[in-house]
Backbone as a printed PyTorch tensor [residue, N CA C, xyz], in Angstrom:
tensor([[[ -5.2850,   8.6380,  -2.7760],
         [ -4.3990,   7.9200,  -2.7160],
         [ -3.2980,   8.7900,  -2.0210]],

        [[ -2.5450,   8.1690,  -1.4040],
         [ -0.9030,   8.2350,  -0.5650],
         [ -0.2920,   7.2480,  -1.2700]],

        [[  0.5040,   8.0720,  -1.0350],
         [  2.1790,   7.8980,  -1.8830],
         [  2.7340,   6.7820,  -0.2840]],

        [[  3.5860,   6.1630,  -0.4210],
         [  4.1600,   5.2930,   0.7890],
         [  5.0990,   4.4010,   0.1990]],

        [[  5.8480,   4.0740,   1.3340],
         [  6.9580,   2.9380,   1.4760],
         [  6.3370,   1.5810,   1.7740]],

        [[  6.4350,   0.6160,   1.7550],
         [  6.3390,  -0.8260,   2.0930],
         [  7.4440,  -1.0050,   2.9520]],

        [[  7.1790,  -0.9050,   4.6200],
         [  8.1990,  -1.2510,   5.5880],
         [  8.1950,  -2.3010,   5.9640]],

        [[  7.0350,  -3.7820,   5.2370],
         [  7.4180,  -4.6300,   6.1820],
         [  5.7700,  -5.9680,   5.6240]],

        [[  5.8060,  -6.2640,   6.3310],
         [  4.3950,  -7.1140,   6.4920],
         [  3.9710,  -7.7060,   7.1500]],

        [[  2.7660,  -8.1420,   7.7110],
         [  1.7000,  -8.6900,   8.9220],
         [  0.8990,  -9.9270,   8.2210]],

        [[  1.1960, -10.6820,   9.5370],
         [  1.0780, -12.1520,   9.5150],
         [ -0.1750, -12.2730,  10.0980]],

        [[ -1.2960, -12.6550,  10.0160],
         [ -2.7560, -12.8330,  10.7990],
         [ -2.8180, -14.2740,  10.2630]],

        [[ -2.4880, -15.7360,  11.1200],
         [ -2.9210, -16.3240,  10.9960],
         [ -4.5740, -16.5040,  10.9820]],

        [[ -5.5480, -16.2670,  12.0660],
         [ -6.7900, -15.9220,  12.4130],
         [ -6.9880, -15.1020,  11.8140]],

        [[ -8.4010, -14.8340,  10.9100],
         [ -8.8440, -13.2840,  11.0030],
         [-10.3110, -14.3190,  10.1470]],

        [[-11.1530, -13.1160,  10.0400],
         [-11.9790, -13.3860,   9.2170],
         [-12.0010, -13.9560,   7.8680]],

        [[-13.1010, -14.9160,   7.7720],
         [-12.8300, -16.3490,   6.6880],
         [-12.9650, -15.1680,   4.8490]],

        [[-12.9750, -14.3750,   4.9200],
         [-13.5010, -13.3080,   3.4640],
         [-12.2090, -12.5980,   3.1350]],

        [[-10.9140, -12.9650,   4.5240],
         [ -9.7340, -11.9770,   4.3360],
         [ -8.8040, -13.3100,   3.5870]],

        [[ -9.1910, -14.4630,   3.9330],
         [ -8.1460, -15.2810,   3.0890],
         [ -7.8010, -15.5030,   1.9880]],

        [[ -6.3840, -15.1090,   2.2620],
         [ -5.8090, -15.3600,   0.4830],
         [ -5.1210, -14.0570,   0.0630]],

        [[ -5.7160, -13.0630,   1.3230],
         [ -5.1330, -11.7530,   1.1320],
         [ -3.4590, -11.2870,   1.8270]],

        [[ -2.8450, -10.9520,   1.1610],
         [ -1.0310, -10.7490,   1.9450],
         [ -1.7800,  -9.0320,   2.3640]],

        [[ -1.2500,  -9.0750,   3.9540],
         [ -1.0590,  -7.9900,   4.2290],
         [  0.3810,  -7.0520,   4.1560]],

        [[  0.2760,  -5.7040,   3.6630],
         [  1.3620,  -4.7010,   4.0380],
         [  1.4530,  -3.9380,   4.7780]],

        [[  2.7590,  -3.5830,   5.4800],
         [  2.6980,  -2.2490,   6.2400],
         [  3.0800,  -1.4610,   5.8260]],

        [[  2.6390,  -0.2010,   5.7320],
         [  3.1300,   0.6950,   4.6550],
         [  3.2510,   2.2570,   5.5930]],

        [[  4.3760,   2.8220,   5.2680],
         [  3.7230,   4.2640,   5.8730],
         [  3.8370,   5.3080,   4.8350]],

        [[  3.1450,   6.3660,   4.9710],
         [  3.1480,   7.1860,   3.7260],
         [  4.9510,   7.6440,   3.7760]],

        [[  5.1270,   8.5750,   3.0020],
         [  6.3780,   9.2770,   2.2650],
         [  5.9430,  10.7120,   2.2510]],

        [[  7.1080,  12.0190,   2.6200],
         [  7.3130,  12.9540,   2.5210],
         [  6.9950,  13.5550,   1.0020]],

        [[  7.0640,  15.0010,   0.4700],
         [  7.6870,  15.4610,  -0.6110],
         [  9.0100,  14.7900,  -1.1970]],

        [[ 10.1350,  14.6420,  -0.2390],
         [ 11.6120,  14.4390,  -0.5090],
         [ 11.5600,  12.7500,   0.1630]],

        [[ 10.4190,  11.7630,  -0.0530],
         [ 10.7430,  10.5520,   0.1820],
         [ 10.7080,  10.0650,   1.7350]],

        [[ 10.8960,  11.0560,   2.1270],
         [ 10.8000,  10.7910,   3.5210],
         [ 10.1180,  10.1060,   4.1730]],

        [[  9.7530,   8.8280,   5.1080],
         [  8.8380,   8.3380,   5.7140],
         [  8.6860,   9.3390,   6.8330]],

        [[  7.1670,   9.2790,   6.8850],
         [  6.2260,   9.8550,   8.0580],
         [  4.7810,   9.5070,   8.8170]],

        [[  4.9540,  10.4450,   9.5940],
         [  3.5670,   9.6360,  10.3720],
         [  3.1260,   8.1350,  10.6510]],

        [[  2.5720,   7.5950,  10.7730],
         [  1.9580,   6.5450,  11.9580],
         [  1.8880,   5.0230,  10.3030]],

        [[  1.7480,   3.9290,  10.5880],
         [  1.8980,   2.3340,  10.0900],
         [  0.4320,   2.4740,   9.5020]],

        [[  0.5850,   1.8670,   8.4880],
         [ -0.6300,   1.3700,   7.8730],
         [ -0.8600,   0.1440,   7.3170]],

        [[ -1.5120,  -0.7090,   7.4400],
         [ -1.9720,  -1.7950,   7.1640],
         [ -2.5940,  -1.7260,   6.1700]],

        [[ -1.9670,  -2.5180,   4.6990],
         [ -3.3110,  -2.5070,   3.1750],
         [ -2.4840,  -4.0510,   2.8130]],

        [[ -3.8620,  -4.1080,   2.3220],
         [ -4.5090,  -5.5690,   1.6430],
         [ -3.6430,  -5.5530,   0.5070]],

        [[ -2.5210,  -6.6140,  -0.0200],
         [ -1.9370,  -5.8540,  -0.9580],
         [ -2.3440,  -6.9490,  -2.2650]],

        [[ -2.9410,  -5.6110,  -3.6020],
         [ -3.3810,  -6.3270,  -4.6370],
         [ -2.8890,  -6.6270,  -5.7940]],

        [[ -1.2170,  -5.8590,  -5.4510],
         [ -0.2610,  -5.9450,  -6.8320],
         [  0.8470,  -6.8540,  -6.5670]],

        [[  1.2790,  -7.4320,  -5.6080],
         [  2.5930,  -7.8770,  -5.3450],
         [  3.5520,  -7.1250,  -5.0590]],

        [[  3.2970,  -6.3350,  -4.3890],
         [  4.5320,  -5.2000,  -3.6110],
         [  5.2600,  -6.5290,  -2.3120]],

        [[  6.4830,  -5.4490,  -2.6330],
         [  7.5620,  -6.3490,  -1.6010],
         [  8.1720,  -5.0310,  -0.3680]],

        [[  8.7560,  -5.4310,   0.6240],
         [  9.6300,  -4.7700,   1.2230],
         [ 10.1210,  -3.3360,   0.2550]],

        [[ 10.7400,  -2.2260,   1.1410],
         [ 10.9690,  -1.2580,   0.5320],
         [ 10.9610,  -0.3220,  -1.1240]],

        [[  9.3040,  -1.2750,  -1.5010],
         [  8.7920,  -0.4400,  -2.5950],
         [  8.1150,   0.6860,  -2.2630]],

        [[  8.0760,   1.3580,  -3.0790],
         [  7.3700,   2.7610,  -3.1060],
         [  5.7240,   2.3310,  -3.7480]],

        [[  4.6160,   2.4110,  -3.2240],
         [  3.4620,   2.4860,  -3.5640],
         [  2.0440,   3.1460,  -3.4680]],

        [[  1.4220,   2.8640,  -4.2630],
         [  0.4590,   3.7400,  -4.0640],
         [ -0.6910,   3.1690,  -3.1930]],

        [[ -1.4980,   3.8330,  -2.3880],
         [ -2.2710,   3.1760,  -1.5300],
         [ -3.6540,   4.0640,  -1.1600]],

        [[ -4.6250,   3.4520,  -1.8080],
         [ -6.0430,   3.4890,  -1.6590],
         [ -6.7830,   3.5060,  -0.1350]],

        [[ -7.4510,   4.2800,  -0.1150],
         [ -8.3580,   3.6460,   1.6090],
         [ -9.6620,   4.0180,   1.1060]],

        [[-10.4070,   3.9430,   2.4540],
         [-11.8960,   4.0540,   2.4280],
         [-12.2620,   2.9580,   1.7030]],

        [[-13.7230,   3.7970,   1.1880],
         [-14.2880,   2.5510,   0.3950],
         [-13.5210,   2.4850,  -1.1120]],

        [[-12.7270,   3.1900,  -1.6500],
         [-11.8530,   3.2650,  -2.6560],
         [-10.9800,   1.5770,  -2.4130]],

        [[-10.7550,   1.7810,  -1.2090],
         [-10.0480,   0.0910,  -1.0970],
         [-11.2620,  -1.0810,  -1.4910]],

        [[-11.9710,  -1.1700,  -1.3970],
         [-12.8700,  -2.5750,  -1.5950],
         [-13.4260,  -2.1390,  -3.5870]],

        [[-12.6320,  -1.7630,  -4.0630],
         [-12.9220,  -1.7800,  -5.9790],
         [-11.9810,  -2.8240,  -6.6510]],

        [[-10.6400,  -3.0440,  -6.2390],
         [-10.1240,  -4.0570,  -6.5660],
         [-10.8280,  -5.3720,  -6.7960]],

        [[-10.0300,  -6.1590,  -7.6540],
         [-10.5920,  -7.6470,  -7.5590],
         [ -9.9080,  -7.8600,  -6.4010]],

        [[ -8.8470,  -7.7080,  -6.1580],
         [ -8.8980,  -8.8530,  -4.9110],
         [ -9.4730,  -7.9830,  -3.5310]],

        [[ -9.5730,  -6.9490,  -3.5840],
         [-10.6680,  -6.6480,  -2.5570],
         [-12.2700,  -6.4920,  -2.3110]],

        [[-12.4340,  -6.6230,  -3.5140],
         [-14.0990,  -6.2710,  -3.7930],
         [-15.0030,  -6.8970,  -2.7900]],

        [[-16.0810,  -6.1750,  -1.9820],
         [-16.5270,  -6.9390,  -1.2230],
         [-15.8120,  -7.7390,  -0.1300]],

        [[-14.7970,  -7.1100,   0.4210],
         [-14.0130,  -7.6820,   1.6110],
         [-13.7420,  -6.3030,   2.5380]],

        [[-14.0980,  -6.8060,   3.8490],
         [-13.7250,  -5.7110,   4.9300],
         [-12.4650,  -5.2230,   5.1570]],

        [[-11.9760,  -4.1760,   3.9080],
         [-10.6350,  -3.5820,   4.1900],
         [-10.7820,  -2.4210,   3.8440]],

        [[ -9.3890,  -1.6800,   4.7820],
         [ -9.5500,  -0.0050,   4.5620],
         [ -8.7570,   0.6850,   3.6820]],

        [[ -7.6600,  -0.4370,   3.6730],
         [ -6.2800,   0.3200,   2.7410],
         [ -6.2410,  -0.8170,   1.5390]],

        [[ -5.9470,  -0.3150,   0.3690],
         [ -5.1350,  -1.2540,  -0.2810],
         [ -3.9020,  -0.8620,  -1.1370]],

        [[ -2.9450,  -1.4570,  -1.1580],
         [ -2.0250,  -1.6180,  -2.1030],
         [ -2.3090,  -1.4580,  -3.6610]],

        [[ -2.3890,  -0.5390,  -4.1440],
         [ -3.2840,  -0.5470,  -5.5230],
         [ -1.8630,  -0.4120,  -6.7410]],

        [[ -0.9420,  -0.1840,  -6.4930],
         [  0.4640,  -0.3320,  -7.4880],
         [  1.6320,   0.1330,  -6.9000]],

        [[  2.0360,  -0.1570,  -7.9060],
         [  3.8700,   0.1990,  -7.4480],
         [  4.7890,   0.6900,  -8.2690]],

        [[  5.2130,   2.2140,  -7.6410],
         [  5.5860,   3.5120,  -8.3850],
         [  6.9080,   2.9840,  -8.8250]],

        [[  7.3000,   3.3730,  -9.9710],
         [  8.4700,   3.1860, -10.7620],
         [  9.3060,   3.9760, -10.9510]],

        [[  8.2530,   5.6130, -10.8030],
         [  9.2230,   6.7160, -11.3610],
         [  8.2150,   7.7970, -10.2650]],

        [[  8.8330,   8.9080,  -9.7480],
         [  8.2430,  10.0280,  -9.3700],
         [  8.8060,  11.1630,  -9.1240]],

        [[  8.2050,  12.1050,  -9.8680],
         [  8.8470,  13.1980, -10.2620],
         [  8.0460,  14.4460,  -9.8650]],

        [[  8.5970,  15.6100,  -8.7870],
         [  7.6580,  16.9300,  -8.4970],
         [  8.7960,  17.7950,  -9.2420]],

        [[  8.1310,  18.8170, -10.4720],
         [  8.5000,  19.8140, -11.4050],
         [  9.8520,  18.3990, -12.2440]],

        [[ 10.5880,  18.7480, -12.5110],
         [ 11.5800,  17.9120, -13.5310],
         [ 12.6710,  17.3640, -12.6610]],

        [[ 12.1860,  17.3490, -11.6330],
         [ 12.8110,  17.1860, -10.4550],
         [ 13.0130,  15.3610, -10.1460]],

        [[ 13.2260,  14.2240, -10.5370],
         [ 12.9930,  13.0520, -10.2840],
         [ 13.5130,  12.7350,  -8.6700]],

        [[ 12.4490,  12.5090,  -8.0070],
         [ 12.6000,  12.1670,  -6.8160],
         [ 12.4640,  10.9970,  -6.0250]],

        [[ 12.2540,   9.8420,  -6.9320],
         [ 12.4140,   8.0920,  -7.2580],
         [ 12.2890,   7.2340,  -8.3160]],

        [[ 13.3880,   6.8460,  -8.3170],
         [ 13.0110,   5.7650, -10.0480],
         [ 13.7620,   4.2440,  -9.7700]],

        [[ 12.8600,   3.4350,  -9.6450],
         [ 12.7930,   2.2050,  -9.1390],
         [ 13.9090,   1.4220,  -9.9530]]])
């Protein structure tokens, strides 16, 4: 799993029919200080996440194991919205 921040949405009106009904989010990984790093990732949203939220993203074959993405051609899925994130005893994020 990867910890990331939803930075936007992706809309595709023409797509493989098995992807119909899925919402796509643009996610960027965050580092230990909560700063956005690396490339953008498009992930199917299985939990109703929105822009600005901190999320957990599963990728690879694990991305196809949620109810929303089962047997669909996705490589990444937003599978949780983070409420709190701590390192040691230091709170890095609280919703």
